[in-house]
C-alpha positions as CSV (number, residue, x, y, z in Angstrom):
1,X,13.0,4.0,-9.6
2,X,10.5,4.2,-12.5
3,X,12.0,5.7,-15.7
4,X,9.6,7.2,-18.2
5,X,9.9,6.6,-22.0
6,X,10.5,10.4,-22.4
7,X,13.3,10.3,-19.9
8,X,14.9,7.4,-21.7
9,X,14.7,9.0,-25.1
10,X,16.1,12.3,-23.9
11,X,18.9,10.5,-22.0
12,X,19.7,8.4,-25.0
13,X,19.8,11.5,-27.2
14,X,22.2,13.3,-24.8
15,X,24.4,10.2,-24.5
16,X,24.5,10.0,-28.3
17,X,25.5,13.7,-28.7
18,X,28.2,13.4,-26.1
19,X,29.6,10.1,-27.6
20,X,29.8,11.7,-31.1
21,X,31.0,15.1,-29.9
22,X,34.5,14.3,-31.1
23,X,33.2,14.4,-34.6
24,X,30.8,17.4,-34.7
25,X,32.1,19.6,-32.0
26,X,35.4,20.6,-33.7
27,X,33.5,21.8,-36.7
28,X,31.1,23.8,-34.5
29,X,33.9,25.4,-32.5
30,X,35.9,26.2,-35.7
31,X,32.8,27.9,-37.2
32,X,32.5,29.9,-34.0
33,X,36.2,30.8,-34.0
34,X,37.4,28.7,-31.0
35,X,40.2,26.8,-32.6
36,X,42.6,26.8,-29.6
37,X,40.1,25.5,-27.0
38,X,38.5,23.1,-29.4
39,X,41.5,20.7,-29.6
40,X,41.8,20.0,-25.8
41,X,38.1,19.8,-25.3
42,X,37.6,17.4,-28.2
43,X,40.4,15.1,-27.0
44,X,38.9,14.9,-23.5
45,X,35.5,13.9,-24.9
46,X,37.1,11.3,-27.2
47,X,38.7,9.6,-24.2
48,X,35.3,9.3,-22.6
49,X,33.3,8.2,-25.7
50,X,33.2,4.6,-24.5
51,X,31.5,5.7,-21.3
52,X,29.0,7.7,-23.2
53,X,28.3,4.9,-25.7
54,X,27.8,2.5,-22.7
55,X,25.4,5.0,-21.1
56,X,23.5,5.3,-24.4
57,X,23.3,1.5,-24.7
58,X,21.9,1.2,-21.2
59,X,19.3,3.9,-21.8
60,X,18.3,2.3,-25.1
61,X,17.9,-1.0,-23.3
62,X,15.7,0.6,-20.7
63,X,13.5,2.0,-23.5
64,X,13.2,-1.4,-25.1
65,X,12.1,-3.0,-21.8
66,X,9.4,-0.3,-21.4
67,X,8.2,-0.9,-24.9
68,X,8.1,-4.7,-24.3
69,X,6.1,-4.2,-21.0
70,X,3.6,-1.9,-22.8
71,X,2.9,-4.1,-25.8
72,X,-0.4,-5.3,-24.2
73,X,-1.4,-1.8,-23.2
74,X,-4.1,-0.6,-25.6
75,X,-3.9,2.8,-27.3
76,X,-7.1,4.8,-26.8
77,X,-9.9,2.8,-28.5
78,X,-7.7,-0.1,-29.6
79,X,-8.8,-3.6,-28.7
80,X,-6.1,-5.9,-27.4
81,X,-6.4,-9.5,-28.6
82,X,-3.5,-11.0,-26.7
83,X,-3.9,-12.0,-23.1
84,X,-1.7,-13.8,-20.7
85,X,-3.8,-16.4,-19.0
86,X,-2.5,-17.8,-15.6
87,X,-3.6,-21.1,-14.3
88,X,-4.9,-20.8,-10.7
89,X,-3.9,-24.5,-10.0
90,X,-0.2,-24.5,-11.0
91,X,0.6,-20.8,-11.7
92,X,1.7,-21.5,-15.3
93,X,1.2,-18.5,-17.6
94,X,0.7,-18.6,-21.4
95,X,0.0,-15.9,-23.9
96,X,-3.1,-16.6,-26.0
97,X,-5.0,-14.9,-28.7
98,X,-8.6,-14.2,-27.7
99,X,-11.4,-14.9,-30.1
100,X,-13.3,-11.8,-31.4
101,X,-16.5,-13.6,-32.4
102,X,-17.2,-15.7,-29.3
103,X,-16.4,-16.1,-25.6
104,X,-14.2,-18.9,-24.4
105,X,-15.9,-20.8,-21.6
106,X,-13.2,-23.5,-21.1
107,X,-9.5,-23.4,-21.2
108,X,-7.1,-26.4,-20.6
109,X,-3.9,-25.5,-18.9
110,X,-0.9,-26.4,-21.1
111,X,1.1,-27.4,-18.0
112,X,-1.1,-29.3,-15.5
113,X,-4.1,-30.0,-17.8
114,X,-6.6,-28.4,-15.4
115,X,-9.8,-27.4,-17.1
116,X,-10.5,-23.7,-16.3
117,X,-14.0,-22.3,-16.2
118,X,-15.1,-18.7,-15.7
119,X,-15.4,-17.5,-12.1
120,X,-18.9,-16.4,-11.0
121,X,-19.7,-13.0,-12.4
122,X,-17.2,-13.3,-15.3
123,X,-18.2,-14.1,-18.8
124,X,-15.2,-16.1,-19.9
125,X,-11.8,-17.5,-18.8
126,X,-10.0,-14.4,-20.1
127,X,-12.0,-12.2,-17.8
128,X,-11.3,-14.6,-14.9
129,X,-7.7,-15.6,-15.4
130,X,-6.2,-13.3,-18.1
131,X,-4.3,-10.0,-17.7
132,X,-6.6,-8.5,-20.4
133,X,-10.4,-8.7,-20.5
134,X,-12.1,-10.2,-23.5
135,X,-12.8,-8.0,-26.5
136,X,-16.6,-7.4,-25.7
137,X,-15.7,-6.2,-22.2
138,X,-13.0,-4.0,-23.6
139,X,-15.6,-2.5,-26.0
140,X,-18.0,-2.1,-23.1
141,X,-20.5,-4.3,-24.8
142,X,-22.7,-7.1,-23.5
143,X,-20.6,-10.2,-23.1
144,X,-21.6,-13.4,-24.8
């Protein structure tokens, strides 16, 4: 099941409101004239506040996971400079900062020491083995 960021924010907000209802709900009900029903309703919510706090923490955690996964996703027009390059020889992955003023034709794997070169048709090792294309390709410019 894929949970969107909007769903996570809305769910976290609802959980927060329910978890803190024992604080704000009595004042709201008193202002509306519901003193008798307020006491029993408030006590019931107070007993479940741990559950609501746990639900809020889980939804908050899901939101953080989504933010972490999207950190290499560019915002419209933004150039991403971090790419995770994966060695085809050993499968080792490493986050690297891509140069903005030149292409990188060679890359030595930090794990197995294999020397990576661009595949035919690619301008650099990031276009061949990275999860994000190099800055010139992102800008739709001529590559190196």
